C-alpha positions, 0 to 999 in steps of 0.5 A: 072377296068371300073366298079370301075371307074364308081362307083368312078365317081358316088360317086363324082357326089353324093357329089357335093352338100356337098362340099360347106358345107364342105369347106365354104369360108375358105380353108384347111391349106396348107400341105408342100410338104415335112414334116421334120421328126425328126431323130431316137430317142435314146429311141428306140435303140436296139429295133426291128424296126416297120415293114413297113405295107403292104397288105402282113403283116398278124396278126400273123406276127405282133403279133410275132413282138409285142412279140419280141419287148416286150422281147427286151424292158424288157431286156433293162430295166433290164440292166438299173436297173443293171446300177443304182449305189448305193452310197457307203455311203448309209445308210442300212435299214433292213426289220422290221426296221422303215424306217421313224425313220431312215430317220428322223435321217439324213439330206436332201440329204442322200442316203438309201439302203433298204435291200432285203426282204419285208418292210411291212406297211411302209410309207415314208415322205422323206426330200429334195434330199433324195435317196432310192435304192433297192437291185437287183441281177446281172441280174436286178431282184429287191430284195427289196419290199415295201408292204402296206398290212398286213398278215391276218392269223386268218380266221375261218369258219363262222357259215354258214359253207360256208364262212371264217371270220376274225376279223380285225380292221383297220382305213378305207381309203378314199372312192373316185372315179366312178366305173362301175356298179356292182363294186361300192365297189371298191371306197374303197381303201382296197384290199384283196389279195389271193396269190398275186391276188386281189379279187373282193370287193362286197357290201354285205356278201350275194354276197361273192363267190369264187374270191370275198370278203366283208369287214364289216367295222362297225363290223371289219370283213372280209368274203371270200369264198376261203379256206385260209388254207395254202394260203397267204392272205393280206389286203392292209391298208397303204395309200402311199409308198412315200408321197410328203413331199419334192422335189428332191427325187430319188426312184430306183430299188424297188418293190412297191405294195399293197398300199391302195391309193385312186383313182386319187392318187399315191402310189408314190406321193399321191394326189399332188406330189412334184417336181423334183422326179426321179422314176427309174427302179421300179416295181409298182403293185397292188396298189389300185389307181394310181401307180405313180403320178408326178409333175414339172420336174420329170422323170419316166424311165424304170419302170414296172407299171402294175396291179394297181387298177385304173391307172398306172401313172398320172402327172400334171406340167411342163417339165415332162418326161415319158420314157421307161416304161412298162405300162400294165394291169391297172384298175383291180378295174374296175373304169369307164374309162370315168371318169378316168382309164387305162394306164395313164392320164396327166392334166395341163401339159406344155412340157410333153414328153412321149416317148419310152414306151410300153403300152398295155392291160389297161382297159381304154385309153393307153396314155391320155392327158386331160385338158389344156395340152400344148406342149405335145410330144408322140414319139416312143411309142408302144401302143396296146390292150387297151380297149379305145383309144391308144393315146388320146389328149383331151381338150388340145392344141399343141402336136406332136404325131410322130412315134408311133406304135398304134394297136388294141385299142378302143374295147368298144368305139362308134363313133370316140371315138374308134380311135387308135389315137384321137384328141378330142376338141384340137387344134394345134396337129401334127400327123405324121409318125405313124403306125396304125393297126385297129382290124378287129372287132373294133376300128378306125384309126386316128380321130378328134372330136369336142364337146361342152367342153367350149369356151377355147377348139376347134378342129382346126389347126390339121395336120394328115400326113405321117401315115400308117393305115392298116385296116384288114376288111371293118370296121373302119374309119379315119377323123373328126366328130362334134356334136356341132353347134360351130364346124360344119363348122370349123372342116372341114375347119381348119384341114387337112389329107394328104400324109397318106397311107391306106391299106384297105380290101373292102367288096367285090373285086370290092366294096369301103369301107367307111373308112373315116369320113368327112362332117357329113357322112361316105365316100370313099377315092375319096370323101375325096379328093373332100373335099380337104383332102388326095390330096397326099394320097393313098388308096391301096386295099388289095385283091387277086393279080390274074389278075381277082382281082388286087391290086388297088392303088387309089392314085388320083381318081379325076385324073385317068390319075395320077394312 
């Protein structure tokens, strides 16, 4: 223990010259002694509570908890689907009938029930306040599918004998979006599905191999290597399931799949969504661009939004609610997540509420507010295993990020961009009472960064407190970083970390891990305190509990008598 204290003292002496630079004339904002945390949220009712992380919480236990949570979550939205009442006067539409022709014959406000089965290649332009319901069974299984693809069953071996070719004349869709290198053909919105799995679209017939396909648009020819005999092969050709033709529309209990919607546009909502839509209890999958796009006063609740080509859900506008949705495994088309891809992205919103969602496995950020969002609330979400940040608030303003479980995000991100929760060039954000697990091989805890994104955006007046961060290895950091002269001093003067608890695993039993980022350097816990951060915070060293190697609570190394 004496060696430990001497090392701490040495680190404190070494940073003396840096303290003035980090603090300057201004002092960090004062954190209140007691933070008023809001009462439990009804959106989590009936779900397993987030375990209290400690040194004894191992990865297997948390993986099992995530599985239990996901199972309970799905059972809840199945119950919600069963509870959706279909009006007794709803007009019935059978598979094969033209949905648009039927709704054109009825006034605004009419309700329709789409009978069980597949309604293929239908694109709907609703009138105001129309309602659309799918049939489902007593257990909440959805029975009605809107499918934007055609069946392709005229394949034959091509002259080489190595590939299969089909003649298919279509009107090509809008080409849009930035993809990763090697997936440029994904900017085309058409997908080829083999037994309901999208194949990789390649730029040349010579690149076609099992799992890949090529569309020669000029010659109207499709090439694939997989034997299509006895298989279901579909080509997505219809742009949008529900066009933004009127306000006040309700869509409930449907499966909406395989629409050739371009990137940044929604199979529900297209490019500029209409207002006051209610998207309730649907399964939205395998659409090339975005699954759902929302506008003012709209709600997406109890939906399963998964395996869409670019992104699960997007929104822009005022007073939008994203609640109790499962958002998973989006961006199969491999769009560049630095451009826009992953679970979600919200821009130019006011009063956005994102609460009680289950968000995982997306190739990109999980939950992302980007560009001039104000008064955002991220509450009680479970967000894990996303390739980039878990919760990401970028070039925006006031937000509350509270009581979320955020874990194992940020696999492919350098710098603090790999943070599970990241505030990027944004101000007035409160991050409190979250539970965070940092993967042993990648990612960070909670980060604030400031980059040159224009004079309207800055990382100031952010508060990070009462969070629990569990590091499972010496890797990973929490804190702040800057790469623009404009924020060099202010980022450290005007942001505050306090009352957070860090469970850490040191490189060796008697060594310190640099789990903190402040004043242009990686730091240990005592250095963060010398910079005016974590005055009431705690770092608990997770180690063998034997007397030779005790567990250490570094609550206040500036005042050893307080330990």
